[in-house]
C-alpha positions, 0 to 999 in steps of 0.5 A: 802458784807464781801466777796466783801470787802475781794476780793477787799483787796486780789486783792489789795494785789496781785497788790501791791506784783506784783508791788513790784516784778516787774523788773525795767528797768534801762537805762544807758550809758558808762561814766567812772568811773560812768557807764561801763562794765568790764569783762562782769560785770556792774560796776562804781560808779553810778552802784554800788551805785544803786545796793546798793540802790536796795538791800536795797529796795528789787528792781529787775532790769535789765540794758538797756545800750544805745549808747548815753546819749541823748538816755538814757534820752529819754528812761525815758522821754518816759516811756520805762525805769523806771529810768536812772543812770550815771553822769546825771546833775540835771537841771531845763530843765530836771526837766520838763521832768522827776523827780530826786532823791536827789543829789548823786554826786557833780561835775562841768565842767572842761577843758582838753587840750593836755599834755604840754599845760597848761602853759601860755606865758613865757618870757624865751620861747619867748627869746629862740624862733627860730625867735628871736634867728635868729634876735639876730644872724643877729644883732650880724653879723651886729655889727661885720661887722660894727666894722670891717669896722670901723677898716678898716677906722680907723686902721691907724688913732687911736691906738685903731684900730691899730692892725692886723685883727685877733686881731681886730675883738673883739675890733671892735665888742665891739666898735660897740656894745657900739656905738649902746647901749651907744652912743660910747666911747668919747675918740674913736671918729672916726677921718677919714672922712669915719669913721665919716660918717660911725659912724653917719650911725651906730648910726642912724641905731642902733635906727632901730636895737633896735626897731626891737629887741623890736618888735620881742620880743613883736611879739613872746610874742603876738603869744605865748599868742594867739596860746599858751595854754588854762588855763581858760574859757576866753582862749577858744575863737578862739580855736577848742573846743569840747563837747558832744551835749546836755550836760550841758557843751554845754549849758554853751558854748552856753551862753558864745558864744564860738564856739564848735564842738558838738559830739554825744557821749563821745567816738567820742569826745575823739577819735577826741581829741586823733587825734589832731583835738581839742585844748580843751575839756569842759566836766564833771570834774570827767569824764575828770579827770578819762580819763586824769589819765587813758586812756589819761594820756600820752597826756591829762592834765586838765587846770584850776579849776572846774567851774559851779558846778552841782549835779548828780542824778538818773532820774526817769519817771515823777510822778514816785512813786519810787522817795520817797523810793529812797531818803530815801534809799540814806539817809540811805546809807549815814548814814551807811557809804555805800555811803562813801565806794563806793565813796572812791573806785572810787575817793579816800577820800571824798572832 
């Protein structure tokens, strides 16, 4: 009996040791600055954090890099990998299919737009628009022509207009402008029959000129508001919006009933953004911030604040015995300053 018990104990010890020595398969995907390959080396915030975690626990692991985010999660769901690490949002839907560690990063969603398009409608920009400048120019020409025509009728009837044409153009223009704006000069009422008829026509037409001027400003401001920049989620309606299919951003856009183009991967979406076929990108804030300040700093900018706050975690297979050890090790990394050191390397001072 003793020999049987010793044999069972030895077998259990061997199994435990072999399990401890087992090489874990870690699946990930390119998501700067959380996971990427530089100079042939696995790096990024999430990768370095997991390397510190694995070192503290004595885990051996191999990285299995996938082409898409969905493929990465599928590897864990179908038990072809032990865990996944990147910028994985902890959601109730994913909790059904896999287990998560405690949060390793606090994030959220943000909007990215082409550079120079983060300001809203501007009255100054509307006033300096080409269409409005053409309308103002046409109004000035009409006033000058009307004033000179009045000079032609009135030059022999009253002293104000009794001057040569080269000297009369501005006084005549000024008279027409005052007629339109203020109703004219009481002491300079037209005296000839044609002058009086033309003066009445000018007063009536001035109502039309002012109306056109106001309508033009309103139209330019309206078009600027509709086709201008994106500054918040409410500005996304009617725009060419893009995100990664199956992401938390896609779920958010679905709930808000905002039409969007879903891309299979981040690289494809960013290429479309760079090609100018997208008005706005909605995706994870730290991913967009890294892109906008590095690869896309010349033609991308962030719009509005971070919204829909969410946490990233390490995804494990459902029922994995590794989760508890990982959580204890993550707490230890926070307590001994390792987590803060890695965070500062990639994102600066902790928020």
